C-alpha positions in Angstrom: -5.0 -10.6 -15.6 -4.8 -12.8 -12.3 -1.5 -13.8 -11.1 -0.3 -16.0 -8.2 2.9 -15.5 -6.1 4.5 -17.5 -3.2 6.7 -15.9 -0.7 8.8 -17.3 2.1 9.6 -15.2 5.1 11.9 -15.8 8.1 11.4 -14.1 11.3 14.6 -12.7 13.3 13.2 -12.2 16.6 9.5 -13.0 16.8 6.2 -11.1 16.6 3.3 -10.0 18.7 -0.3 -10.1 17.1 -3.6 -10.5 19.0 -5.4 -8.6 21.6 -4.4 -9.2 25.4 -2.7 -12.6 24.6 -0.8 -13.2 21.5 -1.5 -15.5 18.9 0.8 -17.9 17.1 -0.5 -17.4 13.3 -0.4 -14.0 11.7 -3.8 -14.0 9.7 -4.3 -12.6 6.3 -6.3 -9.7 7.9 -3.3 -8.4 9.8 -1.1 -8.6 6.7 -3.5 -6.8 4.6 -4.0 -4.0 7.1 -0.1 -3.6 7.3 0.1 -3.4 3.6 -2.6 -1.0 3.4 -0.9 1.1 6.1 2.5 0.9 4.6 1.1 2.0 1.0 -0.4 5.1 2.6 2.8 5.7 4.5 4.9 5.5 1.3 2.2 7.4 -0.7 1.4 4.6 -3.0 -2.4 5.1 -2.4 -3.2 3.1 -5.5 -2.1 0.1 -3.8 -4.1 0.6 -0.8 -7.0 1.0 -3.0 -6.5 -2.1 -4.9 -6.3 -4.1 -1.7 -9.4 -2.3 -0.1 -11.4 -3.0 -3.3 -10.7 -6.8 -3.0 -8.2 -7.2 -5.9 -5.5 -9.1 -3.6 -6.3 -12.3 -1.8 -3.6 -13.7 0.7 -3.0 -16.6 3.0 -2.0 -16.4 6.7 1.6 -16.8 7.3 1.8 -20.6 7.8 4.7 -22.9 8.8 6.8 -25.3 6.5 8.8 -28.3 6.9 12.2 -29.7 5.5 12.1 -32.3 2.7 14.9 -35.0 2.7 15.7 -33.7 -0.8 16.6 -30.1 0.6 13.2 -28.4 -0.5 10.7 -27.1 1.7 7.3 -28.5 2.3 4.1 -26.3 2.9 2.1 -26.9 5.9 -1.0 -25.7 7.4 -3.8 -26.1 10.2 -5.6 -29.7 10.0 -9.1 -29.1 9.0 -11.7 -28.3 11.8 -13.6 -31.7 11.7 -15.4 -33.0 14.5 -13.4 -35.5 16.6 -14.4 -38.7 18.4 -12.5 -38.4 21.7 -10.0 -35.9 22.7 -10.0 -33.0 20.4 -7.2 -30.8 21.9 -4.5 -33.3 20.5 -6.1 -33.0 17.0 -6.5 -29.3 17.0 -2.7 -28.9 17.5 -2.0 -30.9 14.3 -0.5 -29.4 11.2 -0.9 -31.0 7.7 0.6 -30.9 4.4 -1.5 -29.2 1.6 -1.5 -32.5 -0.4 -3.3 -34.1 2.7 -5.7 -31.3 2.7 -6.7 -32.1 -0.8 -7.4 -35.7 0.0 -9.4 -34.6 3.1 -11.5 -32.0 1.2 -12.3 -34.7 -1.5 -13.3 -37.2 0.9 -15.5 -34.9 2.9 -17.2 -33.7 -0.3 -18.0 -37.3 -1.4 -19.3 -38.3 2.1 -21.6 -35.4 2.4 -23.0 -35.6 -1.0 -24.1 -39.0 -0.1 -25.7 -37.6 3.1 -23.0 -38.8 5.6 -21.0 -36.8 8.3 -17.4 -37.0 8.6 -15.7 -37.5 11.9 -12.2 -37.9 12.9 -10.6 -40.6 15.2 -7.0 -40.1 16.5 -4.9 -43.1 16.6 -1.3 -43.6 17.6 0.7 -42.1 14.6 -2.5 -41.8 12.6 -5.8 -40.0 12.0 -8.7 -41.9 10.4 -11.6 -40.0 9.1 -14.8 -42.0 8.8 -18.0 -41.2 6.8 -20.8 -42.1 9.3 -24.2 -43.0 8.0 -23.2 -44.2 4.6 -22.2 -47.6 3.5 -19.5 -48.1 1.0 -17.3 -45.3 1.7 -14.0 -46.7 3.5 -12.3 -44.8 6.2 -9.5 -42.3 5.2 -6.5 -43.3 7.2 -3.5 -40.8 7.0 -0.1 -41.2 8.8 1.1 -38.6 11.3 4.8 -37.8 11.9 5.8 -35.3 14.7 2.5 -33.8 14.9 1.9 -33.5 11.1 -0.6 -35.3 9.3 0.7 -36.6 5.9 -1.0 -37.8 2.6 0.7 -41.3 2.6 3.7 -43.5 3.8 5.7 -42.0 0.8 5.3 -38.4 2.1 5.8 -39.7 5.5 9.5 -40.6 4.6 10.2 -37.7 2.5 9.9 -34.8 5.2 11.3 -33.8 8.6 8.9 -31.8 10.4 9.5 -30.1 13.6 6.5 -31.0 15.5 2.9 -29.7 15.9 1.7 -26.2 16.2 2.9 -25.0 19.5 6.1 -26.9 18.9 6.8 -25.1 15.6 5.6 -21.6 17.1 7.6 -21.1 20.2 6.3 -18.7 22.8 9.1 -16.1 23.8 9.0 -13.9 26.7 11.2 -10.6 27.3 11.6 -8.7 30.5 11.6 -4.8 30.2 12.3 -2.1 32.6 10.0 0.8 32.9 11.1 3.9 35.0 8.5 5.8 37.1 8.9 9.5 36.3 8.1 10.5 39.9 10.0 8.2 42.2 12.5 7.0 39.6 11.9 3.3 40.6 12.1 0.5 38.2 9.1 -1.2 37.1 9.9 -4.6 35.7 7.3 -6.3 33.3 7.1 -9.1 30.8 6.0 -8.9 26.9 4.9 -12.0 25.1 5.0 -13.3 21.6 5.9 -16.0 19.2 8.9 -17.0 17.3 8.5 -19.6 14.4 11.1 -22.2 14.1 10.6 -22.7 10.6 10.3 -20.3 7.5 6.8 -19.3 6.9 4.9 -19.2 3.6 2.5 -16.9 2.2 0.5 -17.1 -1.1 -0.7 -13.8 -3.0 -3.4 -14.1 -5.8 -5.0 -11.1 -7.2 -4.6 -8.6 -10.3 -0.8 -8.3 -11.7 -0.9 -4.8 -10.3 -2.0 -5.6 -6.8 0.4 -8.4 -6.6 3.4 -6.4 -7.7 2.7 -3.4 -5.5 2.1 -5.8 -2.5 5.5 -7.3 -3.0 7.0 -4.0 -3.2 5.3 -3.0 0.2 6.4 -6.3 1.7 10.0 -5.4 1.1 9.7 -2.1 3.0 7.6 -3.6 5.8 10.3 -6.5 6.4 12.4 -3.6 7.9 9.7 -1.8 10.0 7.9 -5.1 11.2 4.6 -6.3 11.5 2.3 -6.6 14.7 2.8 -5.0 18.1 5.7 -4.1 20.0 7.6 -2.7 16.8 9.2 -0.1 18.9 11.0 -2.8 20.9 12.3 -4.5 17.7 9.6 -7.2 17.3 8.0 -8.3 13.9 10.9 -7.8 11.6 11.4 -10.4 9.1 13.3 -11.3 5.8 12.1 -12.4 2.5 13.8 -15.6 1.7 14.9 -16.1 -2.3 16.9 -19.1 -2.3 14.7 -21.8 -1.2 13.1 -24.3 -3.5 9.4 -25.7 -2.8 8.3 -29.5 -3.0 7.0 -30.2 -6.5 3.6 -31.5 -5.3 2.9 -28.3 -3.2 3.5 -26.2 -6.4 0.9 -28.4 -8.2 -1.6 -27.9 -5.3 -1.1 -24.3 -5.6 -1.4 -24.4 -9.4 -4.5 -26.4 -9.7 -6.5 -26.0 -6.3 -6.4 -22.3 -5.3 -9.6 -20.4 -5.5 -13.2 -20.8 -4.7 -15.5 -23.5 -5.9 -19.3 -24.2 -5.5 -18.4 -27.1 -3.2 -16.1 -27.4 -0.2 -13.4 -25.0 0.4 -10.5 -25.0 3.0 -9.9 -21.6 4.4 -6.2 -20.2 4.5 -7.3 -17.1 6.5 -10.3 -15.8 8.4 -13.6 -15.4 6.6 -16.8 -13.9 7.7 -20.0 -16.1 7.3 -22.9 -14.9 5.0 -25.6 -16.0 2.7 -22.9 -17.7 0.5 -22.2 -20.4 2.9 -24.3 -23.6 3.5 -23.9 -23.7 7.3 -25.4 -27.0 7.6 -22.8 -28.7 5.2 -19.8 -26.6 6.5 -17.3 -27.7 9.5 -16.4 -24.4 10.5 -14.6 -23.4 13.7 -16.0 -19.8 14.7 -14.0 -17.4 16.7 -14.7 -13.9 18.1 -12.5 -10.9 17.0 -12.7 -8.0 19.3 -10.7 -5.7 21.4 -8.4 -2.7 20.4 -6.0 -2.1 17.5 -3.8 0.5 16.0 -0.9 2.4 17.6 -0.8 3.3 21.1 -1.3 7.0 20.5 -4.2 6.4 18.1 -5.7 3.3 19.0 -9.3 2.3 18.1 -12.0 -0.4 19.3 -12.8 -3.1 17.1 -16.4 -4.3 16.7 -17.3 -7.8 18.0 -17.0 -9.9 14.8 -17.8 -13.7 14.6 -15.4 -15.2 11.9 -14.8 -18.7 10.7 -11.1 -19.7 11.7 -8.2 -20.9 9.5 -8.7 -24.6 8.6 -12.5 -24.4 8.5 -14.1 -26.4 5.7 -16.8 -24.4 4.4 -19.3 -25.2 1.6 -19.7 -22.4 -0.7 -23.2 -22.0 -2.4 -22.0 -19.1 -4.5 -18.6 -17.3 -4.9 -18.3 -14.9 -1.8 -17.2 -11.3 -2.4 -14.4 -9.9 -0.1 -15.7 -8.2 2.9 -14.4 -4.7 3.9 -15.2 -3.1 7.2 -14.4 0.6 7.8 -13.1 1.6 11.3 -12.3 4.7 13.2 -14.1 7.2 11.0 -12.8 5.5 7.9 -9.2 5.8 9.1 -8.6 2.1 9.2 -10.1 -0.8 7.3 -10.1 -4.7 7.9 -10.4 -6.7 4.9 -11.5 -10.4 4.6 -10.2 -11.8 1.4 -8.6 -15.1 2.1 -6.8 -17.5 -0.4 -8.8 -20.9 -0.2 -8.1 -24.5 -1.4 -10.7 -26.7 -3.3 -10.5 -30.2 -4.5 -12.5 -29.9 -7.8 
């Protein structure tokens, strides 16, 4: 039986994920790798097997905003649609889940009528237009402090902190490394991100997989996630006494999961025969570098994946993609949660 679980996390100090330069968002592949590793460490191998076999889907760790009524509003990345004008400002925007559903529906209607969607940034607003089709009106969505909202009512109901790099604050720590030969001090810097809001995470899967993932998450919060854990980074707390806005709970109840139509990615996903590339609005990024602990690091292959926020048109339901690394001593699992609108 499939079940859903929403979890809120608060990071105490900050975290470091990514190779060479830190990234603000912890994607679901990092979380799944951490859960698999923790399951092996605690000798709950069945939990690791469930995740590796695709029985658990998760989102990336994404920000929230406060509602006036004291609840939390779930946020995500603004969809990766083409922009008329300067794109960098739009790429930093966050958006509510309710606004995402509106955007997915608008995109689906436009493309089914042989149109193409473009975004035009306006002061305190983004406008989506369906070019090439008569009769489909532009979709205008208000923007408040870097967050795209569904309507004016939602605009007055929440108090966001800002756009992507205002919510995720880059932090720097100075460290002192002693040279063993000369005794001289070698001062260096380490970088990471600290979210200024609680982060949300959705789990979907078999009852047993979700249950054991939550159990491993309870242990993981003490040990941390990402790099520099030996320096105290990556530790978090699972928040239990916070309420979520009712509209967001409705979205999670009704619109999670793949559909044969447009789907909004809440985590990285590999392309394949399942996706219609011509209809999709996907931002493709490259994953490469080294991973694992410093005493047993391994090289990652060069992977081209579709980023969080991509709007992908699925011709069929994709299967989770598992990649074995380092003589099968490590795996990467691509199994993101997605939002659909139908």
